[in-house]
C-alpha positions in Angstrom: 75.7 131.3 81.8 79.1 130.7 81.6 82.3 130.3 84.5 82.4 135.1 83.6 78.8 135.7 84.4 77.4 136.1 87.2 73.3 134.6 86.1 74.4 131.4 88.7 71.1 131.7 90.9 72.4 132.2 94.7 72.0 130.0 97.2 69.9 131.3 99.5 67.3 131.8 96.1 67.7 128.1 95.5 66.7 127.0 98.7 64.1 129.4 98.3 62.5 127.9 95.3 63.4 124.3 96.6 60.8 125.0 99.5 58.6 126.6 97.0 58.3 123.4 95.1 58.7 121.1 98.0 61.7 118.0 97.9 62.7 117.2 94.2 63.0 114.1 95.4 60.3 111.4 94.6 57.4 112.3 93.0 58.2 115.4 92.2 60.7 114.1 89.5 58.9 112.0 87.8 57.1 114.6 85.4 57.1 114.9 81.8 58.9 118.7 82.8 62.2 118.5 83.6 63.4 117.3 87.4 62.5 119.3 89.5 63.0 122.4 87.1 64.3 125.3 88.3 64.9 128.4 85.7 67.7 130.8 86.2 66.6 133.3 84.0 65.2 131.6 80.8 62.5 129.2 80.4 61.5 125.3 81.9 62.1 124.2 78.3 65.5 125.1 78.3 68.2 126.6 75.2 68.0 125.1 73.1 72.2 124.8 71.3 71.2 123.9 68.5 68.2 121.6 66.2 68.5 118.4 68.5 70.4 119.9 71.6 68.8 121.8 74.9 70.3 123.0 77.6 69.2 122.6 81.1 69.6 123.2 84.2 68.1 122.7 87.8 67.8 122.3 91.3 67.9 118.5 92.9 67.3 118.3 96.9 69.7 115.4 97.3 70.4 113.5 100.8 73.7 115.7 101.2 71.9 119.0 100.7 70.3 121.4 97.2 72.8 120.7 94.7 72.4 121.6 91.1 72.7 119.9 87.8 73.2 121.0 84.0 71.7 118.3 81.2 72.7 118.8 77.4 69.4 116.9 75.8 70.6 115.5 72.5 68.0 114.2 69.9 69.3 111.8 67.8 66.8 111.6 65.0 68.0 114.5 63.7 70.2 113.4 60.8 72.2 116.5 61.4 72.8 116.1 65.0 75.7 113.2 66.0 78.0 112.3 69.2 81.8 111.3 68.9 85.3 111.4 70.8 86.8 114.6 72.3 90.8 114.3 72.2 93.7 116.1 71.9 95.1 114.3 68.8 96.4 111.4 71.0 95.0 108.8 74.1 98.1 109.8 76.3 97.4 113.8 76.0 94.6 115.7 78.1 93.4 118.9 77.1 90.1 121.3 79.0 86.7 120.3 77.2 86.1 124.1 75.9 89.8 123.2 74.0 88.5 119.9 72.6 84.9 121.2 71.5 86.6 124.5 69.6 89.3 122.5 68.1 86.8 120.1 66.8 83.8 121.7 66.2 81.5 120.7 68.3 78.1 122.6 70.0 78.8 121.2 73.2 80.3 118.3 75.2 81.0 116.8 78.2 84.4 115.4 79.8 84.6 111.0 79.8 86.8 108.7 81.4 88.6 108.3 84.7 92.0 108.1 83.9 95.9 108.2 84.8 95.9 111.7 87.0 98.8 110.7 89.6 102.0 108.2 89.4 102.8 108.3 93.2 103.3 104.6 93.4 106.3 104.6 91.4 109.2 107.7 91.3 110.0 108.7 88.5 107.4 107.6 85.8 105.6 110.3 84.0 101.6 110.1 84.1 100.5 109.7 81.5 96.1 111.1 81.3 95.7 108.2 78.9 92.0 107.3 80.1 91.3 103.7 81.6 88.5 102.4 79.7 88.4 101.4 75.8 88.3 104.8 73.0 86.6 104.5 69.5 86.7 107.5 67.4 85.4 108.0 64.1 85.2 103.9 63.8 89.0 103.5 64.4 89.9 101.9 68.2 92.1 103.9 69.4 93.0 102.4 72.7 92.2 99.4 74.7 91.4 98.9 78.6 93.9 98.6 81.3 93.6 95.7 83.9 91.1 95.5 86.2 93.1 96.5 89.2 95.0 99.6 87.0 92.0 101.4 86.8 91.2 104.5 88.8 88.4 106.3 90.4 86.4 105.4 93.3 85.1 101.6 93.9 83.3 100.2 90.6 79.6 98.6 90.9 80.2 95.2 91.0 80.1 93.5 87.8 81.7 95.8 85.6 85.0 96.5 84.1 87.3 98.4 82.9 86.0 96.8 79.0 82.8 98.9 79.6 81.7 102.2 77.2 79.0 104.2 76.6 78.7 104.6 72.5 77.1 105.1 69.2 77.0 102.3 66.4 76.6 103.2 62.7 72.4 102.3 63.3 73.1 105.6 65.5 71.8 104.4 68.4 73.8 104.5 72.0 74.4 102.3 73.7 75.9 100.6 76.7 78.7 97.8 75.7 82.0 96.2 76.9 84.4 95.8 73.8 87.6 93.4 74.2 90.3 93.8 72.0 91.3 91.1 70.0 94.4 91.1 67.9 97.9 89.1 67.8 101.6 89.7 67.5 102.8 87.1 63.9 106.3 86.8 64.1 108.7 83.7 63.1 108.6 82.6 66.6 104.9 82.1 66.8 101.8 83.6 66.9 101.3 85.7 70.7 97.7 87.2 71.3 98.5 91.0 72.0 98.1 92.0 75.8 96.9 96.2 75.3 96.3 98.7 72.5 98.1 102.0 73.7 97.9 102.0 77.1 99.3 103.4 80.1 99.1 99.3 82.4 99.7 96.5 80.7 98.4 92.7 82.2 101.2 90.9 83.7 103.2 88.7 81.1 102.1 90.7 78.7 103.1 92.4 74.5 101.5 95.4 74.1 101.1 97.7 70.9 101.7 101.5 70.6 101.0 103.3 67.1 100.9 107.1 66.4 97.8 107.3 68.5 99.9 107.0 71.7 101.5 110.5 71.7 105.1 110.5 72.5 104.2 110.0 76.8 106.8 107.9 77.9 105.6 103.6 77.3 107.4 102.6 80.4 103.8 103.4 83.3 102.7 99.8 81.0 104.7 97.7 83.1 104.2 99.0 86.3 101.2 97.2 88.4 99.7 94.4 88.3 97.0 92.9 87.0 95.5 93.2 90.7 97.7 96.2 92.5 98.1 99.4 90.8 101.3 100.1 93.1 102.4 96.7 92.7 106.9 97.6 91.5 107.3 98.0 87.9 108.7 95.4 86.5 112.8 94.9 86.0 112.1 92.7 82.6 111.1 94.5 80.0 112.0 94.8 76.2 110.8 96.8 73.4 110.9 96.4 69.5 109.9 98.8 66.5 108.2 97.6 63.7 107.6 99.3 60.2 105.9 98.8 57.5 105.9 95.0 58.4 109.7 94.3 59.8 110.9 95.5 62.3 113.4 97.8 62.4 114.4 98.3 66.0 115.0 96.4 69.2 115.7 97.9 72.7 115.5 97.1 76.1 113.3 99.6 78.3 109.6 101.3 76.8 110.8 104.3 75.0 108.8 107.5 74.6 108.9 110.1 71.9 106.0 110.5 68.9 105.4 107.7 66.6 105.4 107.2 62.8 102.6 106.6 60.6 102.6 103.3 60.1 104.9 102.2 62.6 103.5 99.9 65.7 105.9 99.2 68.8 105.6 96.8 71.2 106.6 96.6 74.3 107.1 93.5 76.2 106.8 92.9 80.3 107.8 89.2 81.5 107.2 86.5 79.5 106.2 89.3 76.5 109.9 90.8 76.8 111.4 87.6 76.8 109.6 86.6 73.5 110.0 89.9 71.5 113.8 89.5 72.9 113.8 86.3 70.2 113.1 88.5 67.5 115.9 90.2 64.5 116.1 92.9 63.3 114.7 92.8 59.1 112.4 89.9 60.1 108.4 89.9 59.4 106.5 90.7 62.1 102.6 91.4 61.9 100.4 93.4 64.1 96.6 93.4 63.9 94.3 95.0 66.4 90.9 95.1 67.1 87.6 95.8 69.5 85.1 92.9 69.6 81.3 94.3 71.5 80.2 91.8 73.7 76.5 92.4 73.0 76.0 94.2 69.1 77.2 93.0 66.2 77.1 96.8 64.9 80.4 98.3 64.6 80.5 101.3 66.8 81.4 104.7 65.1 82.0 106.5 68.6 82.8 104.7 72.0 84.6 105.2 75.0 85.0 104.2 79.2 83.5 104.5 82.3 81.1 102.8 84.6 77.3 101.3 84.2 74.6 102.9 86.4 71.2 102.1 85.1 70.4 99.2 82.8 66.8 97.9 81.9 66.1 100.8 83.6 67.1 99.8 86.9 70.3 100.7 88.8 72.7 98.5 89.0 73.5 96.8 92.1 75.9 98.3 95.1 76.5 101.7 94.2 77.0 103.9 96.5 74.7 105.6 98.5 76.7 107.3 100.9 79.0 109.1 98.9 78.7 112.7 97.4 80.5 114.4 95.4 80.6 116.4 91.9 80.1 114.3 89.0 79.4 113.7 84.9 77.0 111.2 83.4 75.4 110.6 80.4 71.6 108.5 80.0 69.7 106.7 77.1 66.5 107.5 76.8 64.2 105.9 73.5 65.6 103.0 72.4 69.0 104.8 71.7 67.8 107.4 69.5 67.6 110.5 72.9 70.8 111.0 75.1 71.0 113.5 78.0 74.2 113.7 79.5 74.6 115.6 82.9 76.9 117.5 85.0 76.5 118.6 88.7 77.6 122.1 89.2 80.3 122.8 91.5 80.7 125.5 92.6 81.1 126.0 96.7 76.8 126.7 96.8 76.1 123.5 95.6 78.7 121.1 95.8 77.3 118.9 98.3 76.3 117.1 94.7 75.1 113.6 93.5 75.8 110.2 96.0 76.6 107.4 92.4 72.6 106.3 93.5 71.1 109.4 93.4 73.0 110.5 89.6 71.5 107.0 88.9 67.6 107.6 90.2 68.1 111.2 88.6 69.0 109.7 85.0 66.1 106.7 85.4 63.8 109.8 85.9 64.7 111.9 83.3 63.7 109.0 81.2 67.2 106.8 80.8 66.7 103.4 80.5 70.8 103.4 80.8 73.6 105.5 82.0 77.1 105.2 82.8 79.0 106.9 85.1 81.8 109.9 84.3 85.0 110.6 85.3 83.6 113.8 87.9 85.1 115.8 90.8 87.7 118.5 89.5 87.0 117.1 85.7 83.3 117.5 85.8 82.9 120.3 82.1 79.6 120.8 80.5 80.3 123.1 77.9 77.8 124.8 75.1 77.9 127.4 72.4 75.8 130.3 73.3 73.1 131.6 70.5 75.0 132.6 67.6 78.3 132.1 69.3 81.1 130.6 67.4 82.8 129.1 70.1 81.7 127.1 73.9 81.3 128.1 76.8 81.5 126.4 80.4 78.0 125.9 81.8 79.2 124.8 85.1 81.2 125.8 87.8 84.0 123.3 87.9 84.8 122.3 91.9 88.0 123.1 90.8 87.3 126.8 89.8 89.3 125.8 86.8 88.8 123.4 84.1 90.7 120.5 84.1 92.7 118.9 81.8 91.5 115.9 81.0 91.8 113.0 77.8 88.8 112.4 76.5 85.1 113.9 76.4 82.0 113.6 74.2 81.1 116.1 71.9 77.9 117.0 70.2 78.5 118.2 66.3 76.2 119.8 64.6 76.4 119.6 60.6 77.0 118.1 57.7 
């Protein structure tokens, strides 16, 4: 099903099917078949996108009314199936999920992390489009997490943080974890712990590193707000230096913009961090080191991106919102990390009642997930997949805005060598 095809089940038809099947919560969701399976012009077992990758779609009777969901069932036990990051080549850039999937050769995918979408508190400061949490692609760390007070999206469950990720390790198993930035800047003035990596917001008093992975967008937003208040004024005490091949080559008073060459790192400081950078002299040796360290796993990650945990050990996290229904995207992990479920709620007007966060967690659990993770929703929720024989993906759900929203990243499903 694509946005250009009319095979989507009508609201009247879906309601009739739901009435015939009974409520799709409770016992009806507990079977081995897809949750409350509602075949839409196809068999209940779904459509095979590639060996080990199946697309399913079905109706769910939620508290706010009937809704419709799409699920990609991904079997990582197939050695030719893998997950990796979809992104537009820079962390501070956006593109639609279908554009990202086709550009990278993915057979399917969904949108990813919450991101810096608006900037009303700081007039004149550009929106970066960068995501909230850490990002790893092909084993390389691209960015770290912003401070807690600088996150975007709805309120998170208690006990979670902007450092939380869903990822796949070198062992080809998916898991939930937390990634912490460990880095330093070493110069004649001493050693300072690095406070950020390619982030749209830096901790107060810190120094953050920006590399070629950031892109061309202005780095000024990184010095706005505080660790607890995203709307706080931008800092007036900032400084930026440029390090190339281990030497300081430039020093400026305010954060700049434009491309960053390979082998070059731009250091942006605010408050105490800015005062420390002002001591640097052009030509002196400066060494910058950074890496993301996993809190739970000793297995290095090949892929990871941020969001919010929903299930751990098969149990919903306490404090999940059970009142606000919306169009949502989520990831489920089953079979010891060998099976991944990518879910997107349909945003067509007939089904836009959506699911609460608690209902998403319950749906993922009933689908067999032991761990689950919430991604960005609303107008961002998009699930794409190739039709049999197609060389490009098509949008399988209806984005709630009527068209795909450009996003900073997503989860891509790849098949092949």
